C-alpha positions in Angstrom: -103.1 -63.2 -120.4 -105.5 -65.1 -118.0 -103.4 -68.2 -118.5 -100.6 -66.3 -116.9 -102.3 -64.7 -114.0 -103.8 -68.1 -112.8 -100.1 -69.5 -112.9 -98.6 -66.6 -110.9 -101.8 -67.6 -108.3 -100.5 -71.1 -108.2 -96.9 -70.0 -107.3 -98.0 -68.1 -104.5 -100.0 -70.8 -103.2 -97.3 -73.0 -103.3 -94.9 -70.6 -101.6 -97.3 -70.2 -98.7 -97.5 -73.5 -98.3 -93.7 -74.2 -98.4 -94.0 -71.4 -95.6 -96.4 -72.6 -93.3 -94.5 -76.3 -93.5 -91.2 -74.6 -92.5 -92.6 -72.8 -89.8 -94.6 -75.9 -88.4 -91.2 -77.7 -88.1 -89.0 -75.3 -86.1 -91.9 -75.6 -83.6 -91.9 -79.3 -83.1 -87.8 -79.7 -83.2 -88.4 -77.0 -80.4 -90.8 -79.2 -78.9 -88.4 -81.6 -79.0 -85.2 -79.9 -78.2 -86.7 -78.4 -74.7 -87.1 -81.4 -72.5 -83.5 -82.6 -73.4 -82.1 -79.4 -72.7 -83.9 -79.4 -69.2 -83.0 -83.1 -68.5 -79.2 -82.2 -69.4 -79.5 -79.2 -67.6 -80.3 -81.3 -64.4 -78.0 -84.4 -65.0 -75.1 -81.8 -65.1 -76.5 -80.0 -61.7 -76.5 -83.8 -60.1 -73.4 -84.2 -61.0 -72.1 -80.8 -59.5 -73.8 -81.7 -56.5 -72.6 -85.4 -56.4 -68.7 -84.1 -56.7 -69.5 -81.2 -54.0 -70.7 -84.1 -51.5 -67.5 -86.6 -51.8 -65.4 -82.8 -51.2 -68.1 -81.9 -47.9 -67.8 -85.7 -46.7 -63.8 -85.7 -46.9 -63.0 -82.5 -45.3 -65.5 -83.4 -42.5 -63.9 -86.9 -41.8 -60.2 -84.8 -41.6 -62.1 -82.5 -39.2 -62.7 -86.0 -37.1 -59.6 -87.3 -37.6 -58.0 -84.4 -36.3 -60.1 -84.2 -32.9 -59.4 -88.2 -32.7 -55.7 -87.7 -33.0 -56.1 -84.9 -30.6 -58.1 -87.3 -28.0 -55.2 -89.6 -27.7 -53.1 -87.4 -25.1 -55.7 -88.6 -22.8 -56.9 -92.1 -24.6 -53.9 -93.7 -26.0 -54.6 -95.5 -28.8 -58.3 -95.5 -28.3 -60.7 -94.8 -30.6 -64.2 -93.8 -30.1 -66.2 -94.8 -33.2 -69.7 -93.0 -31.5 -67.2 -89.9 -30.9 -65.7 -89.9 -34.3 -69.1 -90.0 -36.0 -70.7 -87.2 -34.0 -67.7 -85.0 -35.2 -68.2 -85.9 -38.9 -71.5 -85.4 -38.6 -71.1 -82.2 -36.9 -68.3 -80.6 -39.4 -70.8 -82.0 -42.2 -72.0 -78.9 -43.7 -75.0 -80.1 -46.0 -76.9 -78.2 -48.7 -80.6 -77.9 -49.8 -79.8 -80.8 -52.4 -77.2 -82.4 -50.2 -79.7 -83.4 -48.2 -82.6 -84.5 -50.7 -79.5 -86.7 -52.8 -77.9 -88.3 -49.4 -79.8 -91.3 -48.1 -80.2 -90.8 -44.5 -79.3 -87.3 -44.9 -76.1 -86.1 -42.8 -76.4 -89.2 -40.1 -76.3 -91.5 -43.1 -72.4 -91.0 -43.5 -70.8 -94.1 -41.2 -67.7 -94.8 -40.2 -68.2 -98.0 -38.7 -64.9 -99.8 -40.1 -62.6 -96.9 -38.7 -59.6 -98.3 -36.9 -56.3 -97.7 -34.8 -53.3 -99.7 -34.5 -52.6 -99.7 -30.7 -49.2 -100.4 -31.0 -48.3 -97.4 -34.1 -51.0 -95.1 -33.0 -51.8 -95.1 -36.8 -55.6 -94.8 -37.4 -57.7 -95.1 -40.3 -60.9 -93.0 -40.8 -63.0 -95.1 -43.4 -66.7 -93.9 -44.2 -69.4 -94.9 -46.8 -72.3 -93.1 -47.4 -75.1 -93.7 -50.4 -76.8 -91.3 -52.9 -80.2 -91.0 -54.5 -79.7 -90.0 -57.9 -83.4 -89.6 -59.5 -84.1 -90.0 -62.9 -87.9 -89.0 -63.5 -87.7 -90.5 -67.2 -86.3 -93.6 -65.9 -86.8 -94.7 -62.0 -84.1 -93.8 -59.7 -80.7 -95.4 -58.7 -78.6 -95.6 -55.5 -75.1 -95.8 -55.5 -72.7 -96.0 -52.8 -69.7 -94.4 -51.9 -66.5 -95.2 -50.2 -62.8 -93.1 -48.5 -60.5 -93.6 -46.2 -57.7 -91.3 -44.9 -54.8 -92.2 -42.7 -54.1 -90.3 -39.5 -51.2 -90.7 -36.4 -52.0 -89.7 -33.2 -51.4 -86.9 -31.2 -49.4 -87.6 -27.8 -48.6 -84.0 -27.3 -45.3 -82.0 -25.9 -43.5 -83.8 -23.4 -41.4 -80.9 -21.5 -37.6 -81.6 -21.0 -37.7 -84.2 -23.6 -36.6 -81.7 -26.7 -34.3 -83.7 -29.5 -30.5 -83.0 -28.9 -27.9 -83.4 -30.9 -27.0 -86.4 -28.2 -30.0 -88.0 -28.4 -29.4 -91.7 -30.0 -31.4 -91.7 -33.6 -33.2 -94.9 -34.5 -35.3 -96.1 -37.6 -39.0 -97.3 -37.8 -40.9 -98.0 -40.4 -44.5 -96.8 -41.3 -46.6 -98.9 -39.7 -44.2 -100.8 -38.0 -44.0 -102.3 -34.5 -40.0 -102.4 -33.5 -37.7 -99.4 -34.4 -34.2 -100.3 -35.7 -30.6 -98.7 -34.9 -29.4 -100.0 -38.3 -30.8 -98.4 -41.3 -29.5 -101.2 -43.4 -31.4 -103.7 -41.5 -32.7 -106.4 -43.4 -35.8 -106.3 -41.7 -37.1 -103.0 -42.7 -37.0 -103.8 -46.0 -40.2 -105.4 -47.2 -40.7 -109.0 -47.5 -42.9 -109.7 -50.7 -44.2 -112.9 -51.2 -46.4 -113.9 -54.9 -49.3 -115.5 -54.1 -52.3 -117.6 -56.1 -55.3 -115.1 -56.4 -57.4 -118.3 -55.9 -55.7 -118.9 -52.7 -55.9 -115.1 -51.3 -58.5 -115.7 -48.7 -56.5 -118.3 -46.5 -53.7 -115.5 -45.9 -53.2 -113.5 -43.1 -51.0 -110.6 -42.4 -48.6 -110.0 -39.0 -52.0 -108.5 -37.2 -53.9 -111.5 -38.4 -56.0 -109.3 -41.1 -57.2 -110.4 -44.4 -55.9 -108.4 -47.7 -57.9 -106.3 -49.5 -57.2 -105.0 -52.9 -54.6 -101.9 -53.6 -56.2 -99.0 -54.6 -53.3 -98.2 -56.6 -52.7 -101.6 -58.9 -55.7 -103.4 -57.8 -58.2 -104.3 -60.7 -57.3 -106.2 -63.4 -56.1 -109.8 -62.1 -53.1 -110.3 -64.3 -53.2 -113.8 -66.7 -50.8 -115.7 -64.6 -53.4 -115.4 -61.8 -50.5 -114.4 -59.4 -50.7 -111.1 -57.0 -48.1 -109.6 -54.3 -48.8 -109.7 -50.7 -46.4 -108.7 -47.5 -46.6 -109.7 -44.1 -46.7 -106.3 -43.0 -49.4 -104.9 -45.2 -53.1 -105.3 -45.8 -53.3 -105.4 -49.7 -52.7 -107.3 -52.3 -50.9 -106.0 -55.4 -50.8 -107.1 -59.1 -48.1 -105.1 -60.0 -44.4 -106.0 -58.4 -43.6 -102.8 -58.6 -46.9 -100.7 -57.0 -45.7 -97.7 -54.9 -47.8 -99.3 -52.5 -45.0 -102.2 -52.3 -42.6 -99.6 -51.2 -41.8 -98.9 -47.4 -41.8 -95.5 -45.8 -38.4 -95.3 -43.0 -38.5 -92.4 -40.6 -35.7 -91.1 -38.3 -36.8 -90.5 -35.0 -35.0 -89.8 -31.6 -35.5 -92.8 -29.5 -37.5 -91.0 -27.0 -40.4 -91.0 -29.6 -40.4 -94.9 -30.2 -43.4 -94.9 -27.8 -44.8 -98.9 -27.7 -42.4 -99.9 -29.8 -39.7 -102.9 -29.4 -36.1 -103.0 -30.5 -35.8 -105.2 -33.8 -34.2 -108.4 -32.3 -31.6 -108.5 -35.6 -29.6 -105.2 -35.0 -30.7 -103.4 -32.0 -29.3 -105.7 -29.7 
């Protein structure tokens, strides 16, 4: 009888020992998981705020572009980068976390690379900014982000120049400097030239500018090392059928050609 009693006590002690060990393991797991949970939550919050910054910057750039387009009625084909910078900064709506992450705050958004073509009235707002991403356990990281949008200068409404059916219509290409009377004019077709990527830095477009990688097809250089450029464009392409190599042609009344001259082939 005493032997059985001793066995029952031994089993009881064993169960108590197992129970204590189980409670201890749950506490250790909770202590390990809690920091990981907070780290994941902080990382998600940072990613959401970075996406919000991107949206806010683009919205502010669109506002600045609209203001610049409206100014063209008093200062044709003149781009004031200082005014563009001021309008973008004014329109940017930062939050408390945004001011912490954005290096230099709203004043850290730069538009130095913006430009306007005085012949076509086509402007480009190009912006860049840096984001400081803090990681308490791994230090910090600063990333640079860029963006671009295109706009057309607004030259106002000119009374007495309403379009009529008798007014001559002509054809202009996007960013083109001449107008065409014949929509089938060969000068309206892009002249695509294959070149070696190693000699790309020696080529210049019709405006004397360098070529930059196409945002649509650029990236990996083909094994042949051959890329495609056009005389009128400012991008090099890895895909011969890239949509960036297709020209947009617009039909407009001849009274709206602006500073464009006639095509030497079809408008004489």
